[in-house]
C-alpha positions as CSV (number, residue, x, y, z in Angstrom):
1,M,90.0,-71.0,49.0
2,T,86.7,-70.8,50.8
3,R,84.0,-73.5,50.3
4,P,80.3,-73.4,51.1
5,F,80.8,-76.4,53.4
6,S,83.5,-78.8,54.6
7,H,84.5,-81.8,52.5
8,T,85.7,-84.5,54.8
9,G,85.5,-88.2,54.5
10,D,82.1,-89.4,53.3
11,K,80.0,-87.0,55.4
12,E,76.8,-85.8,53.9
13,M,76.1,-82.2,53.1
14,P,74.5,-80.5,56.1
15,K,70.7,-80.4,55.8
16,S,68.4,-77.9,57.3
17,G,64.7,-78.6,56.9
18,N,63.7,-79.1,53.2
19,P,65.8,-76.8,51.0
20,I,64.4,-78.1,47.7
21,P,61.4,-75.8,47.4
22,S,63.6,-72.7,47.8
23,T,66.2,-74.1,45.5
24,L,63.6,-74.9,42.8
25,E,62.3,-71.4,43.1
26,Q,65.8,-70.1,42.6
27,L,66.2,-72.4,39.6
28,H,63.1,-71.0,37.9
29,R,63.9,-67.4,38.8
30,D,67.6,-67.3,38.0
31,P,69.1,-70.7,36.9
32,S,72.5,-69.1,36.2
33,N,73.0,-68.0,39.8
34,L,72.8,-71.3,41.7
35,S,75.4,-72.0,44.4
36,T,77.4,-75.2,44.8
37,E,75.1,-76.2,47.7
38,Q,72.0,-75.7,45.6
39,H,73.4,-77.7,42.6
40,L,74.3,-80.6,45.0
41,Q,70.7,-80.5,46.4
42,L,69.2,-80.7,43.0
43,N,71.4,-83.5,41.9
44,D,70.8,-85.4,45.1
45,E,67.1,-85.0,44.8
46,F,66.5,-85.5,41.1
47,G,69.6,-87.3,39.7
48,A,70.0,-91.0,39.9
49,H,72.8,-91.9,42.3
50,N,74.9,-94.1,40.0
51,Y,78.1,-92.0,40.6
52,K,79.7,-90.7,43.8
53,P,81.5,-87.5,42.5
54,L,83.5,-85.2,44.6
55,P,81.3,-82.3,45.9
56,V,82.4,-79.7,43.3
57,V,80.2,-78.3,40.6
58,L,82.2,-77.2,37.5
59,E,81.0,-74.6,35.0
60,K,84.1,-73.7,32.9
61,G,87.3,-75.2,31.7
62,R,90.4,-74.1,29.8
63,G,93.5,-76.1,29.2
64,V,94.4,-78.0,32.4
65,W,92.3,-75.6,34.6
66,V,88.6,-75.7,35.6
67,W,86.4,-73.4,37.6
68,D,83.4,-74.1,39.8
69,V,80.1,-72.2,40.1
70,D,81.5,-70.3,43.1
71,G,84.5,-69.1,41.1
72,N,87.1,-71.4,42.7
73,K,89.9,-72.5,40.3
74,Y,91.2,-76.1,40.2
75,M,93.8,-78.1,38.2
76,D,92.2,-81.1,36.5
77,C,94.3,-84.1,37.2
78,L,91.7,-86.6,36.0
79,S,91.0,-85.5,32.4
80,A,87.6,-87.1,32.4
81,Y,89.2,-90.5,32.6
82,S,91.5,-89.7,29.6
83,A,88.8,-88.1,27.5
84,C,90.5,-84.7,28.0
85,N,94.0,-85.5,26.6
86,A,94.1,-82.2,24.6
87,G,92.9,-80.1,27.5
88,H,89.5,-78.4,28.2
89,C,87.9,-76.6,25.2
90,H,90.9,-76.9,22.9
91,P,90.4,-74.0,20.5
92,K,91.1,-76.0,17.3
93,I,88.6,-78.7,18.3
94,V,86.0,-76.1,19.4
95,K,86.4,-74.3,16.1
96,A,85.9,-77.5,14.1
97,I,82.7,-78.3,16.0
98,R,81.4,-74.8,15.7
99,Q,82.0,-74.7,11.9
100,Q,80.1,-78.0,11.6
101,L,77.3,-76.9,13.8
102,G,76.4,-74.2,11.4
103,T,76.7,-76.4,8.4
104,F,75.0,-79.8,8.7
105,D,73.9,-81.8,11.7
106,N,72.9,-85.4,10.9
107,G,71.6,-87.6,8.2
108,A,71.3,-90.7,10.5
109,R,73.5,-92.9,8.3
110,A,70.7,-93.0,5.7
111,F,73.0,-90.8,3.6
112,L,76.7,-90.1,3.4
113,H,78.2,-86.8,4.4
114,D,81.5,-85.1,3.6
115,K,83.2,-85.7,7.0
116,Q,82.6,-89.4,7.1
117,G,85.1,-90.8,4.6
118,P,87.9,-88.5,5.5
119,F,87.6,-89.3,9.2
120,A,87.5,-93.0,8.6
121,A,90.5,-92.8,6.4
122,E,92.6,-90.7,8.8
123,L,91.8,-92.9,11.8
124,A,92.5,-96.1,9.8
125,E,95.8,-94.6,8.7
126,L,96.8,-93.6,12.3
127,C,96.1,-97.2,13.4
128,G,97.8,-98.8,10.4
129,K,94.5,-100.6,9.6
130,E,92.2,-100.7,6.6
131,M,88.7,-100.0,8.0
132,T,86.9,-98.2,10.8
133,L,83.5,-98.5,12.4
134,I,82.5,-95.3,14.3
135,M,80.2,-95.4,17.2
136,N,79.4,-93.0,20.1
137,T,80.5,-94.3,23.5
138,G,83.4,-96.5,24.6
139,A,80.9,-99.2,25.8
140,E,79.3,-99.2,22.3
141,A,82.7,-99.7,20.7
142,V,83.4,-102.7,23.0
143,E,80.0,-104.1,22.1
144,T,80.8,-103.6,18.4
145,A,84.1,-105.4,18.8
146,I,82.4,-108.3,20.6
147,K,79.9,-108.6,17.7
148,A,82.6,-108.4,15.1
149,A,84.7,-111.1,16.9
150,R,81.7,-113.5,17.2
151,K,80.7,-113.1,13.6
152,Y,84.3,-113.4,12.4
153,G,84.4,-116.7,14.4
154,Y,81.3,-118.0,12.7
155,D,82.0,-116.7,9.2
156,K,85.8,-117.1,9.0
157,L,86.9,-119.7,11.6
158,G,84.0,-122.1,11.3
159,I,82.9,-122.0,14.9
160,P,79.5,-123.7,15.4
161,S,76.6,-121.3,15.7
162,N,76.2,-119.7,19.2
163,K,79.4,-121.4,20.5
164,A,81.9,-118.6,20.1
165,E,83.9,-117.7,23.2
166,I,86.0,-114.6,24.0
167,V,88.7,-114.7,26.7
168,V,88.9,-111.7,29.0
169,F,90.9,-110.9,32.2
170,E,90.2,-110.4,35.9
171,N,89.7,-106.8,37.1
172,N,88.9,-105.7,33.5
173,F,86.8,-102.6,32.9
174,H,85.3,-102.4,29.4
175,G,82.0,-100.6,30.3
176,R,78.8,-101.2,32.1
177,T,76.3,-102.6,29.5
178,T,74.6,-105.8,30.4
179,T,76.9,-107.9,28.2
180,I,80.0,-106.2,29.4
181,I,79.3,-106.6,33.1
182,S,78.6,-110.3,32.4
183,F,82.4,-110.8,32.1
184,S,83.4,-108.4,34.8
185,S,85.1,-109.9,38.0
186,E,83.9,-106.8,40.0
187,E,80.8,-108.1,41.9
188,H,79.5,-104.5,42.5
189,Y,79.2,-104.0,38.7
190,R,77.2,-107.2,38.4
191,A,75.0,-107.4,41.5
192,G,71.4,-107.2,40.7
193,F,71.7,-107.1,36.9
194,G,71.6,-110.8,35.9
195,P,70.9,-113.0,34.1
196,Y,74.3,-112.6,32.5
197,T,75.4,-113.0,28.9
198,P,77.3,-116.3,28.2
199,G,80.3,-116.8,26.0
200,F,83.2,-115.4,28.0
201,K,86.1,-116.9,30.0
202,I,87.8,-114.9,32.7
203,I,91.5,-115.6,33.6
204,P,94.1,-113.8,35.7
205,Y,95.6,-110.7,34.1
206,G,99.1,-111.1,32.9
207,D,99.0,-115.0,33.0
208,I,100.1,-116.3,29.6
209,D,100.0,-119.9,30.8
210,A,96.3,-119.5,31.8
211,L,95.5,-118.0,28.4
212,E,97.1,-120.9,26.5
213,K,95.2,-123.4,28.6
214,V,91.8,-121.8,28.1
215,I,91.8,-121.3,24.4
216,T,89.8,-123.9,22.5
217,E,88.5,-124.5,19.0
218,N,85.5,-122.2,19.9
219,T,87.7,-119.2,21.0
220,C,87.3,-116.4,18.5
221,A,89.1,-113.6,20.4
222,V,91.1,-112.4,23.3
223,L,89.9,-109.0,24.7
224,L,92.3,-107.1,26.9
225,E,93.4,-103.7,28.2
226,P,97.1,-103.1,27.6
227,I,97.1,-101.3,30.9
228,Q,94.2,-101.8,33.3
229,G,93.1,-98.3,34.3
230,E,90.1,-98.7,36.5
231,A,91.8,-101.6,38.3
232,G,94.3,-99.2,39.6
233,I,96.8,-98.5,36.8
234,I,97.9,-102.2,36.5
235,I,100.7,-102.7,34.1
236,P,101.1,-106.3,32.8
237,P,104.4,-108.2,33.2
238,E,107.1,-107.3,30.6
239,G,106.6,-109.3,27.4
240,F,103.0,-110.3,28.2
241,L,101.5,-108.4,25.3
242,R,104.0,-109.9,22.9
243,D,103.2,-113.4,24.3
244,V,99.5,-112.8,23.7
245,R,100.2,-111.6,20.2
246,R,102.3,-114.8,19.4
247,L,99.7,-117.1,21.0
248,C,96.8,-115.4,19.1
249,N,98.7,-115.9,15.9
250,K,99.5,-119.5,16.7
251,R,95.9,-120.4,17.6
252,D,94.2,-118.2,14.9
253,V,92.4,-116.0,17.4
254,L,91.8,-112.3,17.2
255,M,93.7,-110.0,19.6
256,M,91.5,-107.1,20.6
257,A,93.0,-104.2,22.5
258,D,90.7,-101.9,24.5
259,E,92.7,-98.6,24.2
260,I,89.7,-96.4,25.1
261,Q,91.4,-95.0,28.2
262,V,95.1,-95.7,27.5
263,G,95.3,-95.0,23.8
264,L,95.8,-91.8,21.8
265,G,99.0,-90.6,23.6
266,R,97.9,-91.1,27.2
267,T,100.7,-93.5,28.2
268,G,103.5,-91.8,26.3
269,A,103.0,-93.7,23.1
270,M,100.2,-93.5,20.5
271,F,98.8,-96.7,21.8
272,A,99.7,-98.6,25.0
273,C,100.4,-101.7,22.9
274,D,103.2,-99.8,21.3
275,H,105.3,-100.1,24.5
276,E,105.9,-103.7,23.5
277,G,105.9,-103.2,19.7
278,V,102.6,-105.1,19.4
279,V,99.9,-104.5,16.9
280,P,96.5,-106.0,17.8
281,D,94.0,-107.2,15.2
282,V,91.4,-104.8,16.6
283,Y,91.8,-101.4,18.2
284,I,89.0,-100.2,20.4
285,L,89.1,-96.4,20.8
286,G,87.0,-93.7,22.5
287,K,87.3,-90.9,25.1
288,A,90.0,-88.6,23.7
289,L,88.9,-89.4,20.2
290,G,86.2,-86.7,20.6
291,G,88.5,-84.2,22.3
292,N,86.3,-84.3,25.5
293,L,83.7,-82.3,23.6
294,I,81.7,-84.9,21.7
295,P,81.3,-88.7,22.4
296,V,83.1,-90.6,19.7
297,S,84.3,-94.2,19.7
298,A,85.6,-96.5,17.1
299,V,86.6,-100.1,16.2
300,V,89.5,-100.1,13.8
301,A,90.7,-103.3,12.1
302,N,91.5,-104.7,8.7
303,K,88.8,-105.4,6.1
304,N,88.8,-109.2,6.6
305,I,87.4,-108.5,10.1
306,L,85.0,-105.6,9.7
307,E,83.7,-106.9,6.4
308,V,81.6,-109.4,8.5
309,F,79.1,-106.5,9.0
310,D,76.6,-106.0,6.2
311,P,73.9,-103.3,5.9
312,G,71.5,-103.6,8.9
313,S,73.7,-105.9,11.0
314,H,75.0,-103.1,13.1
315,G,74.5,-99.3,13.4
316,S,73.6,-96.2,15.4
317,T,71.6,-93.1,14.5
318,F,74.4,-90.9,15.8
319,G,77.3,-93.2,15.0
320,Q,79.7,-91.3,12.7
321,Y,77.5,-88.3,12.5
322,P,79.1,-85.1,11.0
323,I,79.7,-83.2,14.3
324,A,81.4,-86.3,15.8
325,C,83.6,-86.7,12.7
326,A,84.5,-83.0,12.8
327,A,85.5,-83.4,16.4
328,G,87.4,-86.6,15.7
329,R,89.4,-85.2,12.8
330,A,90.3,-82.1,14.8
331,S,91.3,-84.2,17.8
332,L,93.6,-86.4,15.7
333,K,95.2,-83.3,14.1
334,V,95.9,-81.8,17.6
335,L,97.3,-85.1,18.8
336,K,99.8,-85.3,16.0
337,E,100.6,-81.6,15.6
338,E,101.2,-80.9,19.3
339,H,103.1,-84.2,19.8
340,L,100.9,-85.2,22.7
341,A,102.2,-88.7,23.0
342,E,105.8,-87.5,23.2
343,R,104.8,-84.8,25.8
344,S,103.1,-87.5,27.8
345,R,106.2,-89.7,27.8
346,E,108.5,-86.9,28.9
347,L,106.2,-85.2,31.4
348,G,105.0,-88.5,32.8
349,E,108.6,-89.5,33.7
350,Y,109.0,-86.1,35.4
351,F,105.7,-86.3,37.3
352,M,106.4,-89.9,38.6
353,G,110.0,-88.9,39.4
354,E,108.7,-86.0,41.6
355,L,106.1,-88.2,43.2
356,R,108.7,-90.7,44.2
357,K,110.5,-88.0,46.1
358,I,107.5,-87.6,48.5
359,N,108.2,-89.2,51.9
360,S,104.8,-90.4,53.0
361,R,103.8,-93.2,55.3
362,H,100.6,-93.5,53.3
363,I,102.3,-94.5,50.0
364,K,102.5,-98.2,49.1
365,E,103.5,-98.0,45.4
366,I,103.7,-95.5,42.6
367,R,103.2,-96.9,39.1
368,G,102.2,-95.7,35.6
369,R,103.2,-95.0,32.1
370,G,103.2,-91.5,30.6
371,L,100.6,-89.3,32.2
372,L,98.6,-92.2,33.5
373,I,99.8,-92.6,37.1
374,G,98.5,-94.5,40.1
375,V,99.6,-93.8,43.7
376,E,98.5,-96.8,45.7
377,L,98.0,-96.1,49.4
378,N,97.8,-98.4,52.4
379,T,94.6,-96.6,53.4
380,K,91.4,-95.4,51.7
381,A,92.2,-92.9,48.9
382,R,88.9,-90.9,49.0
383,P,89.8,-88.6,51.9
384,F,93.1,-87.7,50.2
385,C,91.2,-86.8,47.0
386,E,88.9,-84.6,49.0
387,A,91.8,-82.9,50.8
388,L,93.5,-82.3,47.4
389,M,90.3,-80.8,46.1
390,D,90.4,-78.3,49.0
391,E,94.0,-77.4,47.8
392,G,92.7,-76.7,44.3
393,L,93.6,-80.0,42.6
394,L,91.0,-82.5,41.3
395,C,91.8,-86.2,41.1
396,K,89.8,-89.3,41.9
397,E,90.2,-92.6,43.7
398,T,90.0,-95.9,41.9
399,H,89.6,-99.3,43.5
400,D,89.4,-97.6,46.9
401,M,93.1,-97.5,47.6
402,V,94.6,-95.8,44.5
403,I,94.8,-92.1,43.6
404,R,94.8,-91.7,39.8
405,F,96.7,-88.7,38.4
406,A,96.0,-88.2,34.7
407,P,96.2,-84.5,33.8
408,P,95.7,-83.3,30.2
409,L,98.7,-84.0,28.0
410,I,99.2,-80.3,27.4
411,I,100.3,-79.8,31.0
412,T,103.7,-78.1,31.6
413,K,106.5,-78.8,34.0
414,K,105.6,-75.6,35.9
415,E,102.1,-76.8,36.3
416,I,103.3,-80.2,37.5
417,D,105.4,-78.5,40.1
418,W,102.3,-76.6,41.2
419,A,100.5,-79.9,41.6
420,I,103.4,-81.7,43.3
421,K,103.6,-79.0,46.0
422,R,100.0,-79.7,47.0
423,I,100.2,-83.5,46.7
424,K,103.3,-83.5,48.9
425,K,101.5,-81.3,51.5
426,I,98.5,-83.7,51.7
427,L,100.4,-87.0,51.5
428,E,103.1,-86.0,54.0
429,A,100.6,-84.7,56.5
């Protein structure tokens, strides 16, 4: 593969004079014919720098493969942080969205529509719960769950007004809203955004003794990720989720599982909590729920929890709008009909097995479940991700030292072998 410039380390793109005027001229003249370099120039000049993506500009995707604006082909081993479980532009999900686009767009929750009830019912059934509350983004779903837990604490548990507390865990990642970063232990997420929202207690992940000590009469919920994805694919100690479930039952506290990144088949089970046979009181879902085509998120629980909301207490103009519901219903259908959770379990075991055969001085640990795999290095992971990009494989570092491999769940063994060959080449160099 040839590239318009070299991708090494954290080097900036070569600059010659001021290329923006000529790039803008090209944008206005023929926007469909911009090069990678021109796209990067426009993004650097006019886009806020709140992400540090790899220097690749994608324009097309099918299945596990994507293409950039210069025609280079790559395997996607990130899956939009698990949003792309069913692969890029899955034809059944695309068809459902196209049909809805030509039928009805949105009534802004002022009216019901014909996709709303069926989607709510199908999602509740999948989770073994009684009620759903559909939102747009994962962070919105987490915010919804926080509001539900607090109001449940006041209405059902008798916690004094404005005293409700939620227990969370170190190295959590539940989003980046002001409230959510208030209980993050990652200083970079918090710095410069205070004052912070009170009402949260942070304890070490996987420490059941710490959880038991911190719960008080004002605790309304425990919020956790069954596997911490952004923290570097951190799997809790065996039995931890079961212990949390028992303790929440004992102390009459809600167990809320953030399955936004790890649910819907990603870890080789429908939900990551399933690995320990645990059913939380509240499922928080997103990402793959919209098939990587439409933002869809949800809080799913029984009626005694979600009935705390009454008209006007929570909402969103686009929450549960028809196109999102169409995408969500199609995504759930693909998930079940194509046995994506089962595929993830089988292929994840194969992928990790092949990774463990790699003899590399750089590898510290390989861990994961299903097709959510972290390769922790003893050096910075970013240069390896850039080198893999030059080999035609897209992945991304997390927490500096971990390469995350999370391809679409539709990947085949032959495609995994293709990836392993390139991963081996880079890590053994």
